[in-house]
N, C-alpha and C positions, 0 to 999 in steps of 0.2 A: 241528253239521255239518252229518249221515249225516241229517235227520228228513226233512225238506221242501225243494221248489226248487220257484217259482212257486205256489204254496199244492197240491203234487204229489208222493205223495213217493219219498223218493229212490231206494226199494228196487224199486219197481214201472220205475224208468226205465233200472237200470243191472241190473237181474239181463238183461235180453234182450242187454244187450253179452258178457255175462256167456255167455249159451249160446250163439252166434254165434262166442267170441272163443276159449278154454279147446279147443272144438276143431280149430280154426282153427290156434293153439298151438299144439297140441299135432299133428298131422298134421305142420305142418312139423319139431319137433323128430325127428321121426319117423322124418321122410326125408331127415333131420341127417344120426344117426345110423347108418339101413343102406344109404345113398345117400354112397359117399365122393368120387364125381363132384360128384355137387349142391351137394357143402359151401362152397362158395366163395358161392356161387348164395344158397344157404340163410343164413351164418352170420347176416348181421344178421338178417332176419325171420323166423330164430327167438330168437334175442335179443330181440329190442325185443316180440314174440309172445309171452313169454313174461314178459317185464315190466307189459305191458300186459293181459296175463289173471290176471296171478299176483291186479295190480291193482283190478279191474272185481273178483275174485274177497274180494276186501277192501273193498272197496265194499260188495258187495254184501251180505256177515255182517253188515258197521257200520251197514245203513241197515238191513236185517229186523228187528234187534232195536229198534231205537227204533220200525218200522211193530207190532212184537210189544208195545210196549208202550202205544202208541196203538189198537189194534183191543182190544188189556184193556180197554180205560176205555171206547171210540166204539160198541161190536161187540161187546160179551160172550154178547148174546143172540142173535147171528142166526152167529157161528164156531162152528166144528165145533173144540175149542180138541186131539181126540185127533187128528186129521188136522194143525194146526197143532205140532203136536210133535212127529210125523213130517217136518215137513219144517223144521224149527230141528235135529232129528238131523241130518240129511239135510243142510244147508246147516252146519251147523258140520262135518262130514263134507268139504266140496267145501272149505270154508273150509283145511281143513289140509293136504289133498290136493294141492290150485293152491299151497301156499308149496311142500311140498315140487320140484310141477313144476315150478317157478320156478326153485330153484334148482340140479337138478339138469341142468335144461334149460341156464340156467348155466354150469351147471358144464361138460354137455358141450363150447357154444363151443366151453370154452377149454380143454378138455383131448384133445377130437376135434378134430383138424385137417386139411384137407383133403390130400391123401398129396400134393400134388407139394409143401406150405409146407416149409422148413426146419422142426431140432428135431422129429421123429419122436418119440411118444410109442410106451410100450410094446403091440404089442399087447393083452397079459389086461389091459392097463389100456382099454383101449380098447371092448375085448369088455365088459367090466363094465360102465363107462360108459355104453353102447349097453342093454345090457340094462334096466338101473335104469330108462332113461329112459324106453324105452317101458312098461318094466309104469306105474313115471309116469303116462306121459301115456297108458294107460288106464285110470289109479286115482282119475285128475280129470277125463274124460272122462263117466266110467259113475256115481262120486258129482255131478255136477251136472247129470246129465241126472237122476235121483230124485231129490236136490233139487227141482226147476222143475219134474220132476213131480209130489213127493205138496206143494208147494207152486199147481199150479193144480187140484188135489183142492182146497185148502181153499179155494180164490176160486168156482171150479164148482161146489162140491158143491152137490144140490139144484134147483138150476135147470132140468135135463134130466131 
């Protein structure tokens, strides 16, 4: 399922979505928790963005496992497996960070309400959720960038 689409590796197709969508979703989540007046506008983009970013990160990780097996079988002589292991390690960290980001961003959309809505939440809870969402956003973006950088080193090493 996560191996090939029309003869192309799914991983090579979906990683670009991860590199774009995770930072966008993280930015929306940070803006959502830090800018109360923007919450009505950002509620749906934050929730949907977190879901899509988390899903694409999961698909990237799973398809990366399939690609790793394929590379080990067909390109073992031309692959730097030390660099590849760094990419796998960062990819695993990114999958975890993006899953946590997904859950925390959805929790923030649920718990941290726009200021004019009824059912106000406690201020300490709002501050705690906001801090945790900002940290999770930073972790998700950082691990995705580092995984992407390690992956590009695998693909492009020895060509320049």
